[in-house]
Each structure stands twice: as C-alpha cells, then as structure tokens.
TIBAFI-978178 format. One record per residue (C-alpha): residue in one letter; residue number from 1; y, z, x. Coordinates in steps of 0.2 Angstrom, whole numbers. Layout:
+----+-----+-------+-------+-------+
: aa :   i :     Y :     Z :     X :
+----+-----+-------+-------+-------+
:  A : NUM :     Y :     Z :     X :
...
+----+-----+-------+-------+-------+
// end
This chain:
+----+-----+-------+-------+-------+
: aa :   i :     Y :     Z :     X :
+----+-----+-------+-------+-------+
:  M :   1 :    30 :  -165 :    24 :
:  T :   2 :    33 :  -147 :    30 :
:  N :   3 :    33 :  -132 :    18 :
:  D :   4 :    52 :  -132 :    19 :
:  D :   5 :    53 :  -150 :    12 :
:  L :   6 :    41 :  -146 :    -3 :
:  P :   7 :    48 :  -146 :   -20 :
:  I :   8 :    49 :  -128 :   -27 :
:  G :   9 :    35 :  -132 :   -40 :
:  R :  10 :    23 :  -137 :   -26 :
:  R :  11 :    27 :  -120 :   -17 :
:  V :  12 :    24 :  -111 :   -33 :
:  A :  13 :     7 :  -120 :   -35 :
:  R :  14 :     2 :  -116 :   -16 :
:  W :  15 :     6 :   -98 :   -18 :
:  R :  16 :    -3 :   -97 :   -35 :
:  V :  17 :   -19 :  -104 :   -27 :
:  R :  18 :   -17 :   -92 :   -12 :
:  R :  19 :   -16 :   -77 :   -24 :
:  S :  20 :   -32 :   -84 :   -32 :
:  M :  21 :   -24 :   -87 :   -49 :
:  T :  22 :   -27 :  -100 :   -61 :
:  Q :  23 :   -12 :  -108 :   -71 :
:  Q :  24 :   -17 :   -98 :   -86 :
:  M :  25 :   -17 :   -81 :   -76 :
:  L :  26 :     0 :   -85 :   -69 :
:  A :  27 :     6 :   -90 :   -87 :
:  D :  28 :    -1 :   -74 :   -94 :
:  R :  29 :     8 :   -63 :   -81 :
:  L :  30 :    24 :   -72 :   -84 :
:  R :  31 :    22 :   -71 :  -103 :
:  R :  32 :    24 :   -90 :  -104 :
:  S :  33 :    13 :  -104 :  -108 :
:  K :  34 :     1 :  -113 :   -97 :
:  S :  35 :    10 :  -129 :  -101 :
:  W :  36 :    26 :  -122 :   -94 :
:  V :  37 :    17 :  -117 :   -78 :
:  D :  38 :    10 :  -134 :   -76 :
:  K :  39 :    27 :  -143 :   -79 :
:  I :  40 :    35 :  -132 :   -66 :
:  E :  41 :    21 :  -136 :   -53 :
:  R :  42 :    22 :  -155 :   -57 :
:  G :  43 :    41 :  -155 :   -56 :
:  A :  44 :    42 :  -160 :   -74 :
:  R :  45 :    53 :  -145 :   -78 :
:  T :  46 :    67 :  -139 :   -67 :
:  L :  47 :    68 :  -121 :   -60 :
:  D :  48 :    87 :  -119 :   -60 :
:  R :  49 :    89 :  -100 :   -64 :
:  Y :  50 :    87 :   -88 :   -50 :
:  S :  51 :    81 :   -74 :   -62 :
:  V :  52 :    66 :   -85 :   -66 :
:  I :  53 :    63 :   -89 :   -48 :
:  Q :  54 :    63 :   -70 :   -45 :
:  E :  55 :    51 :   -67 :   -59 :
:  L :  56 :    39 :   -80 :   -52 :
:  A :  57 :    41 :   -72 :   -34 :
:  H :  58 :    37 :   -55 :   -41 :
:  V :  59 :    21 :   -60 :   -49 :
:  L :  60 :    16 :   -71 :   -34 :
:  R :  61 :    21 :   -56 :   -22 :
:  V :  62 :    32 :   -66 :   -11 :
:  D :  63 :    51 :   -66 :    -7 :
:  P :  64 :    61 :   -77 :   -19 :
:  E :  65 :    68 :   -86 :    -4 :
:  V :  66 :    50 :   -91 :     1 :
:  L :  67 :    49 :  -101 :   -15 :
:  L :  68 :    67 :  -108 :   -12 :
:  G :  69 :    62 :  -114 :     5 :
:  Q :  70 :    76 :  -105 :    13 :
:  P :  71 :    74 :   -98 :    31 :
:  Q :  72 :    74 :   -79 :    32 :
:  S :  73 :    84 :   -70 :    45 :
:  S :  74 :    76 :   -60 :    59 :
:  P :  75 :    70 :   -46 :    59 :
:  A :  76 :    66 :   -46 :    41 :
:  G :  77 :    51 :   -54 :    33 :
:  T :  78 :    33 :   -54 :    37 :
:  P :  79 :    30 :   -51 :    56 :
:  D :  80 :    22 :   -65 :    65 :
:  G :  81 :     4 :   -63 :    69 :
:  V :  82 :    -5 :   -62 :    52 :
:  D :  83 :   -15 :   -78 :    56 :
:  D :  84 :   -21 :   -69 :    72 :
:  I :  85 :   -28 :   -55 :    62 :
:  R :  86 :   -36 :   -67 :    50 :
:  A :  87 :   -44 :   -76 :    65 :
:  A :  88 :   -50 :   -59 :    72 :
:  L :  89 :   -58 :   -55 :    55 :
:  A :  90 :   -67 :   -72 :    55 :
:  R :  91 :   -75 :   -70 :    72 :
:  Y :  92 :   -93 :   -64 :    72 :
:  D :  93 :   -97 :   -66 :    91 :
:  I :  94 :   -98 :   -49 :    99 :
:  P :  95 :   -89 :   -47 :   116 :
:  Q :  96 :  -100 :   -46 :   131 :
:  A :  97 :   -92 :   -30 :   138 :
:  P :  98 :   -88 :   -18 :   123 :
:  P :  99 :   -75 :    -5 :   127 :
:  Q : 100 :   -80 :    13 :   131 :
:  T : 101 :   -80 :    24 :   115 :
:  D : 102 :   -67 :    36 :   121 :
:  E : 103 :   -55 :    22 :   125 :
:  L : 104 :   -58 :    13 :   108 :
:  R : 105 :   -56 :    30 :   100 :
:  R : 106 :   -39 :    32 :   108 :
:  Q : 107 :   -34 :    14 :   103 :
:  V : 108 :   -39 :    18 :    85 :
:  G : 109 :   -29 :    34 :    85 :
:  H : 110 :   -14 :    25 :    92 :
:  A : 111 :   -15 :    11 :    78 :
:  W : 112 :   -16 :    25 :    64 :
:  L : 113 :     0 :    33 :    71 :
:  T : 114 :     9 :    16 :    73 :
:  Y : 115 :     5 :    13 :    54 :
:  Q : 116 :    10 :    30 :    49 :
:  H : 117 :    27 :    27 :    58 :
:  A : 118 :    29 :    11 :    49 :
:  H : 119 :    30 :     0 :    65 :
:  Y : 120 :    22 :   -15 :    56 :
:  G : 121 :    28 :   -28 :    68 :
:  Q : 122 :    20 :   -19 :    83 :
:  L : 123 :     4 :   -16 :    73 :
:  V : 124 :     2 :   -34 :    69 :
:  R : 125 :     1 :   -37 :    87 :
:  L : 126 :   -11 :   -23 :    91 :
:  L : 127 :   -24 :   -27 :    77 :
:  P : 128 :   -32 :   -43 :    83 :
:  G : 129 :   -37 :   -35 :   100 :
:  L : 130 :   -42 :   -19 :    91 :
:  L : 131 :   -53 :   -28 :    79 :
:  D : 132 :   -61 :   -38 :    93 :
:  A : 133 :   -65 :   -22 :   102 :
:  A : 134 :   -71 :   -12 :    87 :
:  Q : 135 :   -82 :   -26 :    81 :
:  G : 136 :   -90 :   -26 :    98 :
:  A : 137 :   -93 :    -8 :    99 :
:  R : 138 :  -107 :     3 :    93 :
:  S : 139 :   -97 :    16 :    83 :
:  A : 140 :   -98 :    13 :    64 :
:  E : 141 :   -84 :    26 :    61 :
:  L : 142 :   -72 :    18 :    73 :
:  L : 143 :   -75 :     1 :    65 :
:  V : 144 :   -72 :     8 :    48 :
:  H : 145 :   -56 :    15 :    54 :
:  A : 146 :   -50 :    -1 :    62 :
:  Y : 147 :   -54 :   -11 :    46 :
:  R : 148 :   -45 :     2 :    35 :
:  I : 149 :   -29 :     1 :    46 :
:  T : 150 :   -30 :   -18 :    45 :
:  S : 151 :   -32 :   -17 :    26 :
:  S : 152 :   -18 :    -5 :    24 :
:  L : 153 :    -6 :   -16 :    34 :
:  L : 154 :   -11 :   -32 :    25 :
:  V : 155 :    -7 :   -23 :     8 :
:  K : 156 :    10 :   -19 :    14 :
:  L : 157 :    13 :   -37 :    20 :
:  G : 158 :     8 :   -45 :     3 :
:  E : 159 :    -9 :   -52 :    10 :
:  A : 160 :   -19 :   -44 :    -4 :
:  D : 161 :   -34 :   -55 :    -3 :
:  L : 162 :   -36 :   -53 :    16 :
:  A : 163 :   -33 :   -34 :    14 :
:  W : 164 :   -48 :   -34 :     1 :
:  L : 165 :   -59 :   -43 :    14 :
:  A : 166 :   -55 :   -30 :    27 :
:  A : 167 :   -58 :   -16 :    15 :
:  D : 168 :   -74 :   -24 :    10 :
:  R : 169 :   -79 :   -25 :    28 :
:  A : 170 :   -76 :    -6 :    30 :
:  M : 171 :   -87 :    -3 :    15 :
:  S : 172 :  -101 :   -13 :    22 :
:  T : 173 :   -99 :    -5 :    39 :
:  A : 174 :  -100 :    13 :    32 :
:  A : 175 :  -117 :     9 :    26 :
:  D : 176 :  -126 :    26 :    22 :
:  D : 177 :  -113 :    38 :    28 :
:  P : 178 :  -106 :    44 :    11 :
:  L : 179 :   -89 :    51 :    18 :
:  L : 180 :   -85 :    35 :    28 :
:  A : 181 :   -90 :    25 :    12 :
:  A : 182 :   -78 :    36 :     2 :
:  A : 183 :   -64 :    33 :    14 :
:  A : 184 :   -67 :    15 :    14 :
:  T : 185 :   -66 :    15 :    -5 :
:  I : 186 :   -48 :    21 :    -4 :
:  S : 187 :   -44 :     5 :     5 :
:  V : 188 :   -54 :    -6 :    -8 :
:  G : 189 :   -44 :     3 :   -22 :
:  Q : 190 :   -27 :     0 :   -14 :
:  A : 191 :   -31 :   -19 :   -11 :
:  L : 192 :   -37 :   -21 :   -29 :
:  R : 193 :   -22 :   -12 :   -36 :
:  V : 194 :    -9 :   -23 :   -27 :
:  Q : 195 :   -18 :   -38 :   -35 :
:  N : 196 :   -15 :   -30 :   -52 :
:  R : 197 :   -33 :   -27 :   -54 :
:  D : 198 :   -31 :    -9 :   -59 :
:  R : 199 :   -47 :    -8 :   -70 :
:  L : 200 :   -58 :   -15 :   -56 :
:  A : 201 :   -49 :    -2 :   -44 :
:  L : 202 :   -53 :    12 :   -56 :
:  A : 203 :   -71 :     7 :   -58 :
:  A : 204 :   -73 :     8 :   -39 :
:  L : 205 :   -62 :    24 :   -36 :
:  L : 206 :   -68 :    36 :   -49 :
:  P : 207 :   -87 :    35 :   -45 :
:  A : 208 :   -83 :    37 :   -27 :
:  A : 209 :   -72 :    52 :   -30 :
:  N : 210 :   -86 :    60 :   -41 :
:  R : 211 :   -99 :    57 :   -27 :
:  V : 212 :   -89 :    64 :   -13 :
:  L : 213 :   -83 :    79 :   -23 :
:  S : 214 :  -100 :    83 :   -31 :
:  H : 215 :  -111 :    83 :   -15 :
:  P : 216 :  -109 :    90 :     2 :
:  T : 217 :  -106 :    76 :    14 :
:  R : 218 :  -110 :    73 :    32 :
:  S : 219 :  -102 :    61 :    44 :
:  G : 220 :   -99 :    57 :    62 :
:  D : 221 :   -81 :    64 :    60 :
:  H : 222 :   -84 :    77 :    74 :
:  E : 223 :   -83 :    62 :    86 :
:  V : 224 :   -66 :    56 :    78 :
:  S : 225 :   -57 :    72 :    75 :
:  G : 226 :   -52 :    74 :    93 :
:  A : 227 :   -43 :    58 :    93 :
:  F : 228 :   -36 :    59 :    76 :
:  G : 229 :   -32 :    78 :    76 :
:  D : 230 :   -14 :    76 :    82 :
:  Q : 231 :     0 :    86 :    76 :
:  T : 232 :     8 :    73 :    66 :
:  A : 233 :    -8 :    70 :    56 :
:  R : 234 :   -11 :    89 :    53 :
:  K : 235 :     7 :    92 :    48 :
:  A : 236 :     6 :    77 :    36 :
:  H : 237 :    -9 :    85 :    28 :
:  D : 238 :    -4 :   103 :    27 :
:  H : 239 :     9 :   103 :    13 :
:  G : 240 :    14 :   121 :    13 :
:  G : 241 :    -1 :   129 :     3 :
:  E : 242 :     7 :   124 :   -14 :
:  G : 243 :   -10 :   122 :   -22 :
:  Q : 244 :   -11 :   124 :   -41 :
:  G : 245 :   -28 :   132 :   -42 :
:  G : 246 :   -45 :   126 :   -45 :
:  G : 247 :   -56 :   113 :   -37 :
:  E : 248 :   -62 :   124 :   -22 :
:  G : 249 :   -80 :   121 :   -27 :
:  E : 250 :   -78 :   102 :   -26 :
:  G : 251 :   -86 :    94 :   -11 :
:  D : 252 :   -86 :   101 :     7 :
:  H : 253 :   -72 :   105 :    19 :
:  R : 254 :   -70 :    87 :    25 :
:  G : 255 :   -74 :    78 :     9 :
:  R : 256 :   -60 :    86 :    -2 :
:  A : 257 :   -45 :    77 :     6 :
:  V : 258 :   -54 :    60 :     4 :
:  G : 259 :   -60 :    65 :   -14 :
:  G : 260 :   -43 :    71 :   -19 :
:  T : 261 :   -35 :    54 :   -12 :
:  L : 262 :   -48 :    44 :   -22 :
:  L : 263 :   -43 :    54 :   -38 :
:  V : 264 :   -24 :    51 :   -34 :
:  Q : 265 :   -28 :    32 :   -32 :
:  A : 266 :   -39 :    32 :   -48 :
:  A : 267 :   -24 :    40 :   -57 :
:  L : 268 :   -12 :    27 :   -52 :
:  A : 269 :   -25 :    13 :   -57 :
:  A : 270 :   -28 :    22 :   -74 :
:  A : 271 :    -9 :    22 :   -77 :
:  G : 272 :    -9 :     3 :   -72 :
:  C : 273 :   -22 :     0 :   -86 :
:  G : 274 :   -12 :    10 :   -99 :
:  E : 275 :   -24 :    24 :   -99 :
:  H : 276 :   -10 :    37 :   -97 :
:  R : 277 :   -20 :    52 :  -103 :
:  R : 278 :   -34 :    49 :   -91 :
:  A : 279 :   -21 :    47 :   -77 :
:  D : 280 :   -14 :    64 :   -81 :
:  E : 281 :   -31 :    72 :   -81 :
:  L : 282 :   -35 :    64 :   -64 :
:  T : 283 :   -19 :    70 :   -56 :
:  D : 284 :   -23 :    88 :   -63 :
:  R : 285 :   -40 :    87 :   -56 :
:  A : 286 :   -32 :    82 :   -39 :
:  A : 287 :   -20 :    96 :   -40 :
:  G : 288 :   -34 :   108 :   -42 :
:  I : 289 :   -42 :   102 :   -26 :
:  T : 290 :   -27 :   105 :   -15 :
:  A : 291 :   -29 :   124 :   -16 :
:  S : 292 :   -42 :   124 :    -3 :
:  L : 293 :   -35 :   112 :     9 :
:  R : 294 :   -22 :   122 :    19 :
:  G : 295 :   -25 :   119 :    38 :
:  C : 296 :   -38 :   106 :    36 :
:  D : 297 :   -38 :    91 :    48 :
:  D : 298 :   -33 :    75 :    40 :
:  T : 299 :   -47 :    65 :    49 :
:  H : 300 :   -46 :    50 :    38 :
:  R : 301 :   -27 :    49 :    37 :
:  T : 302 :   -25 :    52 :    18 :
:  S : 303 :   -10 :    63 :    19 :
:  F : 304 :   -17 :    72 :     4 :
:  G : 305 :   -10 :    88 :    -3 :
:  P : 306 :     1 :    96 :   -16 :
:  V : 307 :    16 :    85 :   -12 :
:  A : 308 :     6 :    69 :   -13 :
:  V : 309 :    -1 :    74 :   -30 :
:  E : 310 :    17 :    77 :   -36 :
:  L : 311 :    23 :    60 :   -30 :
:  A : 312 :     8 :    53 :   -40 :
:  R : 313 :    14 :    62 :   -55 :
:  V : 314 :    31 :    54 :   -53 :
:  L : 315 :    23 :    36 :   -52 :
:  V : 316 :    12 :    40 :   -67 :
:  A : 317 :    26 :    46 :   -78 :
:  T : 318 :    36 :    30 :   -73 :
:  S : 319 :    21 :    19 :   -78 :
:  R : 320 :    20 :    26 :   -95 :
:  G : 321 :    39 :    24 :   -98 :
:  D : 322 :    44 :    43 :   -96 :
:  T : 323 :    57 :    38 :   -83 :
:  V : 324 :    68 :    54 :   -86 :
:  E : 325 :    53 :    65 :   -83 :
:  A : 326 :    48 :    55 :   -68 :
:  L : 327 :    66 :    56 :   -60 :
:  Q : 328 :    67 :    75 :   -63 :
:  R : 329 :    51 :    77 :   -54 :
:  H : 330 :    57 :    66 :   -40 :
:  T : 331 :    73 :    76 :   -38 :
:  T : 332 :    62 :    92 :   -36 :
:  V : 333 :    49 :    86 :   -25 :
:  V : 334 :    60 :    78 :   -11 :
:  R : 335 :    69 :    94 :    -9 :
:  R : 336 :    53 :   102 :    -2 :
:  E : 337 :    50 :   104 :    17 :
:  A : 338 :    33 :    97 :    14 :
:  W : 339 :    41 :    80 :     9 :
:  R : 340 :    49 :    78 :    26 :
:  R : 341 :    32 :    81 :    34 :
:  L : 342 :    24 :    66 :    26 :
:  P : 343 :    22 :    50 :    37 :
:  A : 344 :    37 :    39 :    37 :
:  E : 345 :    26 :    25 :    29 :
:  Y : 346 :    21 :    36 :    14 :
:  R : 347 :    39 :    42 :    11 :
:  G : 348 :    47 :    24 :    13 :
:  A : 349 :    34 :    16 :     1 :
:  Y : 350 :    37 :    30 :   -12 :
:  L : 351 :    56 :    28 :   -11 :
:  V : 352 :    55 :     9 :   -15 :
:  D : 353 :    44 :    14 :   -30 :
:  V : 354 :    58 :    27 :   -36 :
:  A : 355 :    71 :    13 :   -34 :
:  R : 356 :    61 :     3 :   -46 :
:  A : 357 :    61 :    18 :   -58 :
:  Y : 358 :    80 :    20 :   -57 :
:  L : 359 :    82 :     2 :   -61 :
:  Q : 360 :    72 :     4 :   -77 :
:  V : 361 :    85 :    16 :   -83 :
:  G : 362 :    99 :     6 :   -77 :
:  D : 363 :   105 :    18 :   -64 :
:  L : 364 :   110 :     6 :   -50 :
:  R : 365 :   119 :    18 :   -39 :
:  R : 366 :   103 :    29 :   -37 :
:  A : 367 :    92 :    14 :   -35 :
:  A : 368 :   103 :     9 :   -21 :
:  R : 369 :   103 :    26 :   -14 :
:  A : 370 :    84 :    26 :   -14 :
:  L : 371 :    83 :     9 :    -5 :
:  V : 372 :    95 :    15 :     8 :
:  D : 373 :    85 :    31 :    11 :
:  A : 374 :    69 :    21 :    12 :
:  D : 375 :    77 :     9 :    25 :
:  S : 376 :    83 :    25 :    35 :
:  V : 377 :    65 :    32 :    34 :
:  A : 378 :    54 :    17 :    37 :
:  P : 379 :    64 :     1 :    39 :
:  A : 380 :    49 :   -10 :    39 :
:  E : 381 :    45 :    -4 :    22 :
:  V : 382 :    61 :   -12 :    16 :
:  R : 383 :    62 :   -27 :    27 :
:  C : 384 :    44 :   -33 :    28 :
:  R : 385 :    37 :   -30 :    10 :
:  P : 386 :    40 :   -44 :    -3 :
:  L : 387 :    40 :   -30 :   -17 :
:  A : 388 :    55 :   -21 :    -8 :
:  R : 389 :    65 :   -37 :    -6 :
:  T : 390 :    63 :   -40 :   -25 :
:  V : 391 :    70 :   -23 :   -29 :
:  I : 392 :    84 :   -26 :   -17 :
:  A : 393 :    88 :   -43 :   -25 :
:  D : 394 :    89 :   -34 :   -43 :
:  V : 395 :   101 :   -21 :   -37 :
:  A : 396 :   112 :   -33 :   -26 :
:  R : 397 :   115 :   -44 :   -42 :
:  A : 398 :   127 :   -30 :   -48 :
:  Q : 399 :   145 :   -34 :   -47 :
:  P : 400 :   150 :   -27 :   -36 :
:  A : 401 :   134 :   -23 :   -27 :
:  P : 402 :   132 :    -4 :   -24 :
:  A : 403 :   136 :     3 :    -7 :
:  G : 404 :   123 :    -1 :     6 :
:  V : 405 :   113 :   -14 :    -4 :
:  A : 406 :   124 :   -29 :     1 :
:  R : 407 :   120 :   -25 :    19 :
:  L : 408 :   101 :   -23 :    15 :
:  A : 409 :   102 :   -40 :     6 :
:  T : 410 :   109 :   -48 :    21 :
:  L : 411 :    96 :   -40 :    33 :
:  V : 412 :    82 :   -47 :    22 :
:  G : 413 :    89 :   -64 :    20 :
:  L : 414 :    93 :   -63 :     2 :
:  T : 415 :   108 :   -72 :    -6 :
:  R : 416 :   114 :   -69 :   -23 :
+----+-----+-------+-------+-------+
// end
C-alpha cells in the first residue's frame, strides 16, 4: 500500500511517530483526549472537518494536503533531496582525497549565501556533497559551518529531528573552541524551538550566551573570515548603528554578535515558555550589545544587530498576546533602511510570523499583504515551509479570499 492509499488516520500515526510524539503528547497539544487520537489513528473516528485536519497538520508540522494524501503542485512543497542529506549525515567513512581547505571554504561560503538568499531547492542539492567534503576535511570550523547550514535548512523544511542531529554534530565538532561551540548552540536552540521544546532550548541558549559574553573567546575565525566576509554578510550585520547603549564590555569583538544572537534566541524560547518578563529582559540585554557592533564582520552569519533585536521584540510581544504593540513595532521597523539589508531568508521568515500575528487580531487583509510580501522577498519561505502553508490556508478560507492569497494557495497546492 502506497502512502497515498493509506487511510488518513494511518498518515496521522506515521507523522506522529516521525515527530517523536506519543499519542498522549499529540493529544495534549491538540487539547484533546488520548482516546480521541487513538480512535483517529485506528480509523474508528472519521476526520471529516478540514479545520481539524489543519489543526493536526499544524501540530505535526506538515501540510494539510500531506495528511489528505493529495498531490502537491510543483514548485511548491519540500524540495526533493532531503533523503540524500539524511544519507550524508549517516555516512562515517572519510573520503580518500579530501578537498583543499581553500576550495572547501569557498563551497561553505557559497552554501551560506544560497541559504541567506532562500534558494532552498538549490541548497538541498548542494548539501550532500558539501557534507561529504567537510566530513573528510581537517577543518573543524568549516565542518561546524556545514552542519549549521544543514540544520538551518532542515528547520525550514520541517525536518526538526534531522535538524537537531545536524546541530548536535556541530556541537560535537566544535569541541573546545568556545566561539564555535556558541555558534553551534544557536542551531541547537533553533532545532529545539521548532519542536516546541522551548524550555530545553532556553536551558541550552542562555548559559552559552553568558559564557561567550563573559569571557574573551579565541577561534580559528581568521581562517574563515576571508571566505565569509562578503559584502552581503557585512551589510546584513551592519544595521545602521542604531544601538541602544550598554553591553560594550560583554565578550570580545567576534563573540558579541554570536552572544547577542544567543540572547535573542533565548528571549524567543522564554516567550514560548510563557516567561514574558524574562523574554523582555533578554531582548533588552541583546539591544545593549548592539551598540559596539557597527562595522563588525558577521563571520558566523547571525545577522545580529538593532533591527534583529527589534524584530524579536515584535515576536515576543505577539507571544504574550500584545498584538497591537507588536504590529505597531512591526510597522516602524520595516520602514528602516537596515530592514532591507537583512538577508532574504530572515525577512521572509519574519513576514510569515507577522502574518500569523495579523490573523490573531482578525486582520486578514494585512495578513494577506504580509504573505504576499514574504513571497516576493523569499518565495521558498512561503512555498516550501509547512508553517507558511498553514497560514496561507487560514487566510484563504475567507470569503472572498484576500487579493494575492488565492494565487498563493494555488501555488502551494492548497484547496479550500
């Protein structure tokens, strides 16, 4: 029996197991009983409401049409090749002729740019070969970067468990290099957060931030900066000197951007745990660090700066239910020149989150506008991510659907 022939309950069970959930865990996240989940999976209860299927899909981090067994239109959906990445992560044999370090550095730099431009289909094809090359090389820092790129992409594609594996590999590879380990922790935190394990993410992120910001750090970054010091990365990092004071004594020159990013990620994790005051304190601390970062190379591709902190404030405010404040901040921050200098991936992902915030206050027109803007900035953010397709479905259900969203719904293979 093929996957398309499976009853919907069997598909739910398969994705639940793939996401490492028990029936009770799935029931808790749906605010339903374990018995309800069991009956759905056994086919004893019929799933005949699209809104319930959509809710299940959201918790399982898949497109609703995946549960329905309906084919998705190209080019939307997860790019082919994730299984090749999985196979590359599973290989432990070292190539006989590892590439030259300079060539590998060039390949890693190209992969980072491909990710920041949100060319996810291209990156899926690049990563298996890059992982093979990096795992056979003798450069820990380049291997850490390769694992981090892999983890970041897999988070986007809804492969959270595989993303965590790649992030964990980055941590192991970083070994005793404190700055590399701190950068790898960013990936660990993101992989945990996308699995709704915010408390575990906070427990990893905050100590790492404190370590890197409290002590001068040494790393092999001088070897990497030549490859990663391109104009795009520098512009993404230099957010116009809009620092808010303080923080100049925290960490050394190269550690502050990584430490600040860890604080931002920790703030988002704290908000996810319901610790809103702590989230505000962490964003305030991150804002203080931005004052001393003007002109600093973004070696570890963090895109950290004042605008990144302000975007985090929007998401934290949304998380605690202060949607009006969040959207006021949003309107202000996207008018800044520094906003347009952020990588396309960063802006696209943020706009999808803002669309969700507009949905919370029932403003479907602005939610649609945010989705259309996200698609124009980074189409793969909208067309490849299960989360984005769920937001599109929510907006497209309106009668009539707001301008632009009906087209997006068709592009990603959704039907109402």
